N, C-alpha and C positions, 0 to 999 in steps of 0.2 A: 833207398830213404822211404822210413814205412808209411801206410797210408796215414796214420793220426799223426805223423810229424807235417805231414803235408796240410792238414787242415788247421794246425796252429801256427804255421809258417807264415811271417811277414814277408819274405822274399818275393811272391808273385805282387804283391802291391806295391813294392819297393821299387821293382823293376818298371811297373807299370806309370810310377810317379816320374822315375827317370826319363822314360820314353817321352812321356807327355812334357816335360822339361825341355828335350831335345827339341820337340816339334815347336814348341813357344821361342826357343832359341834361334828357330828358322824364320822367324817372322820379318826377315830383313826385306825381304821383295815387297812387304808392305809400307816400307818406307820410303821407295822409291819415288814416287810422285811426289814428295817434298822436296827431295833432295834434286830432284829434275829440275822443279821452279827455281831453285837456287843457281843451278847449272847454267841456266837461261838468263838471270837477271844479273848475278855476280859475275861469271866467268864469259857471259856474252855467247854462249852457244846456240847453235840454231834449235830449232824444235826436234828435228830429225836428228842430231848430234846427242841430243841429250835423251832422246828416247831409246836409241840404238843399244847403250847398254844394257838395259832390262830385256830387251828383245832377245837379245844374246844370250843374255841370263837364263832367260825362262827355258830357250832351248838347250842350254846345257843342262839345266836340270833334268829335263827329261831323258836325254840321251844318257847321264851319269847315273839315272835310275836303273838303269839294265845292267851297266855294270857294277852297280854299288850292290844290285840283288845279288848278282853271284858271288860277289867279295864276302858278304856277310855270311854265305852260306858256307863258304869256304874257311873264311878267319874268324868268323864268330862278330859279333855286334860291338865289341869293346875297340877291337882293333880299326874295325869300319868307321867307328864314330872318330876315333882320334885322328883318322886319316881326313877325313870330313873337316874336322874342326882345323886341322892345321891347312888345308887347302881353302878354307872361307878366309881364316885369319890373313893368311897369304895375300889372297885376293883382294881384301879391302884396305888391308896397310898400303899395299903396293897402288892402290887407287889414290891414296893420300900424298902420294909423291908425283901424281902426274894431273897436268892439267891440260892434257893432248887426250881428243876425244878417242883416236883409235887405241891409245895406249890403255887409257879406261876402259875401253870396252874388252880388251884382252885382258885386264887383271880382272875385271867383274867376272868375266867367264870362267875364271878359275876358281872363283868364289861360288859361281853355280854349280861347277862339278863337284864341290865339297858340300852343297846343298843336296845336291842330287842323290850323293851316296848315303847322307846320315836320314834322308826321307824314306829310303829305300830299307832303312836296316831296321826303324822301330816298330812297323806293324809286325813283320816276320818273328819278330824276338817275343814279342807280349803275347800274341795268341796262343804261343806254345805253352806258357804257363797256367793257362787258363782251361776249364774244359768245354764243350760245344755249346752248351746253354747259355755262356757269357760273352762267348767270341763277338758278338756284335756290340755289346756293352763296354768291353772295354777297348775295342776299335775304336767306338764313338768318344770314349774319352781322351784318347790317344791323339787323334786327329782333330780335337776341339783346341789343342794346344796353338796349331797353327790358325784356330779360328780367333782364339783370343789376343794374339799377336797384335794386330792393328789396332787396338784399342790402347796400348801403351807403347808400341814399338813408334809408331809413326809419332806420337808425343814426344818421346826421348830425343828422336831424330829433328824434329823441328826446334826443341830447345837447343840442343847442340847447334844446329846450326846459327841459330840467333845469337848464341854468345861466343863461339869458337870457330865458325866458319867450315869451308866445306872439305878441305884438308884434314883438318881436326876431328871432322864428325866421322870420315871415312876410319881414321887412325883408331878412334875411341870405339867405333861399332866393330872395327876387326878385333881388338884386343878383347871386348866384353864378351863378343859372342863366341870366338874361340876358347876363351877362358872357360864360358859357361859350359860348352859343349865338352869339353876335357873332363871337367866335374862331372857331368851327368854320366859321361862312358864309364866312370867307375863302377857305378851300379847296374851297367848295360852286360847281361850274359844270359847265355841260353841254358836252359834245364838241364840236369843229368839226362843220359840217355833211358834211363829205367825211371824218370820222373812220372808219377800218377796226379794228375791234376784232380783237385777234388770236386766231386760232381754230386748235385742236388737232384738228378733225375733218374740216376739208379746206382746200386751199390757195383762200383768198378773194381773189379778184382786182377785187373792186368793193366800194364801199361798201355796208354791211349793209342799210341801209335800202332800197335797190331791190330786194332778197330776201325782205323780210318779207311777211307775211300781206296780203291784200287786206282783212282786217278791222282794219288799222292806224289807218284814220281813222273807226272808229266811236265816236261821241261818246256821253253817256250818255244823251240824249234817245233815241236808237235802242237801244242796248242795253237799254233796260228795257221794249222792247218784244218782246224775246227769251224763249222759255219759260226757256233756260237759266238767265239772271237770275234768275229767281225761285225755281229750284230751287237754287242756289248760295245766294242769301239765306236761305231757308228751313233750308238745310243749319249756315249760319253760326251764323243765330239758336239754333238746337238746341243746337249744342254750346258754344256761349259761355254761352248760359245754365246749362248744367250745369258749366260750368268757374268760372264767376263765382259760382254756389251755394256749391260747395264752398272757394273761396279767400276767398267773404267770410265765411264761418261756420266756418272751420277751428279756430280755438281753442275756440269754443264745443263743436263738435262733439267737439272732444279731451276737454272736460270732461264733456260729455252721456254719451259713448260708453265711454271708457276713464278716467273719472275723473283724468284728468291735466292739471295746471295749467300745465305748460310746452308749452304748444301754439304759442307764438310760436318754436319750434324749425321746426314744421311750415311756417311762412310761409317761412322760411330756404328749407327745402327744397323748397317748392314753387317758387320763385324759381329756386333751382339748375337743378332739371330742367326749368323752362319756358323756361330759358337752352339746355341743350342738346338739349330738342326742337326748338325753332326752326332750329339750325345743322342738326342731323341731318335734318330735313325738307328743308330746301332742298338739302341734297347727293344724298338718296335718289331725289326727285323730278325731279332733271335725268337720272337713270338708270332709274326705273321708271314715271314718270309722275306727274301731281300726284292725279289721281282717284283712283289704285291706291293711294299710301298715305293718302288719305281713308278709303277703305273698310277699311282695316286699323286706324287711329285710332277710327273710329266703332265698329266692333265691340268692339275691346278696352276702350273706356270705357263701352259698354254693358256688357259683364260685370263690368266693376269696379264701376259703378255698383249693379249686382244685390246682388254681393257686400258692398257698404260698410257696410252694417248691421251686418256680423259682424265688422268691425274693432273689438273690443272691447279690444284692450290697445295700448300704444305703438308695438311693433314693427310689429304689421300695419297700425295706422293709417298709419304712416308709409310702408310698403310701397303702400297705397291712394294716398296723398298724392302719393307719387313718380310714379304712374302718371299720376294726375290732370294734376299739372303737366306732364311730359313730352308727354302727348297735348294737352293744351289749349295748350301751345307751340308746336304744328306748326302752328296754324291762321293765325298773324300772318306766317308763311313761304307756307304752301299757297294761301291763298285769294286774295292780292294776284297770285301768279303763275299761278293759273288765270284772273283776270280779264285779265291780260296776254297769256295763251295765246289766250284767245277772242276779244279785243276789242281787241287791239294794245295799245303801249305809249306811244304818241302822246299819249293821252288819259288814262293810268292813275291819274293823280293824283284827276281828278273821277269816274272810274269806279269807282275803289276806295271813293272816299269815298261813292258812292251803297251800295255793298255794305256799307259800314262800319255804316250804319245797323241794320244787323242786330244788330251788337254793343252799341251803344247802346240798341236795344230789348231785348236778353237782359240789360243791366244792370238794368231796371228789374222784369224778371219772376222772374231765376234767385233773387237773394236774399230776395225776397218771399217766393215759394213756400216755401223752408227757413224763413223765419220765420214764416208760419201753420202750416206744418207742427209745427214744436215746440212753439207756442204753443197748439195744439189736441190736440196727441198726446202731448207730452212727448218725443216722439224725432223723429227726421228722417227715418223709413223711407218714410213716403210721398214725401216730397221726391225721395228715391232713385227711388224706382219712377217715379215722374212724369217724372223726368231720363232714366232708363234707357229709357222709352219713346220718349221725343223723340229720343234717340240713335240708337233703332234705325230710328226715321223718317229721320234723317238718311243711315244706312246705304243704306236702299231707295231715297231720293233719288239717292243716289250711285250706284247700279246702274244709272239709267237715263241716264245724263250718259256719252256716248263720250269716251273721252280725245282731247284736241286734242294733236297732236304738231306744235307748231309747229318743231322742230328740223328732222324729218324733212323738211318743206315746203322750209325753208330751204336743206337740204342738197341737196336735188331741184332747185331753181332755180338754185342755184350752180353744180352740174355742167353742167345744160343750157347756161348761158351759157358755160363753158369749152368743153363742146364745139362749140359754135358758131364759138368765137373762132379 
């Protein structure tokens, strides 16, 4: 494929659109709070029974990302997305035939495995189509898909529940999501081995893979032996714990702090700013560095959590919630990019899957801290203080990590090669 053909080709943008569509389709998890409410009121499940399927779903996503990352590297993105679509459809459709909590947990966990495989496929595929100076931008666009999902997925689920009941809602979601994923998979493919991404920062005269960092081939078994990985894991764990705590309890916080019954609007607000945060972080990290943006995010979140108990009216609460949504939204863009910068893109799927276990762990910690705090004291103040301390810890850890400027190394190597030719 010639360089001129590369510049005129729409293929990278088609793959980008398909990858974003896959992530939009993966917005199932944002509808669970609505489904959970119906399980309690319509099927008379306990709160624990209704919460357990989503907990297991989150764990299975985390584990499946490791497997999915390896699968997409071996079999390619199209086969991986197809498998994920089949598993998601099978799991959700199976839920429609079960009124038993245990069977629903098992079925929903199958959907979680499918979701994890799909999540692990989109980013490693798309960044192979674009040059280093656009890596953050396109990653931000891809992950913005799952940020957009809550705006409409929860509304669709709510409408289905109101008109057709729980069983038919599971059935419709299973058919709709799996069909959407299967269609998107038709456009998901890796570039040819000799593909040259069109670059605006230099005159690239060789396939970009010959000029990448020596860390290109680092696999997760070697990655987990490095101190940087554990620093990044703790940073992701701390910031995800705080973000998930607020997002999971925001409607209750609205009632508790501001005596406001319309906390649902804050869910939409979080989704909107979450999406903006993903795109802005990806774009800015190309210019200023991933770690630099992380430092700012951690500090802003720390200050916001310290002040959060003072947000006692809807306007202030909306302000604080928007900050949470924006800053938390930067993480799905910044952390996979950082893993790619330090450990290369060849094994990004499985490497990021290992880092993503931090999110799975945070999903079990943050919301629990908030629940215990309000049960014991009647307010969320203690939870805010704990989360602020964790976020400041993330900031201190980020100060100990040196920015990895893959782009500069690539430019230097290409310039050297051009000089010698």
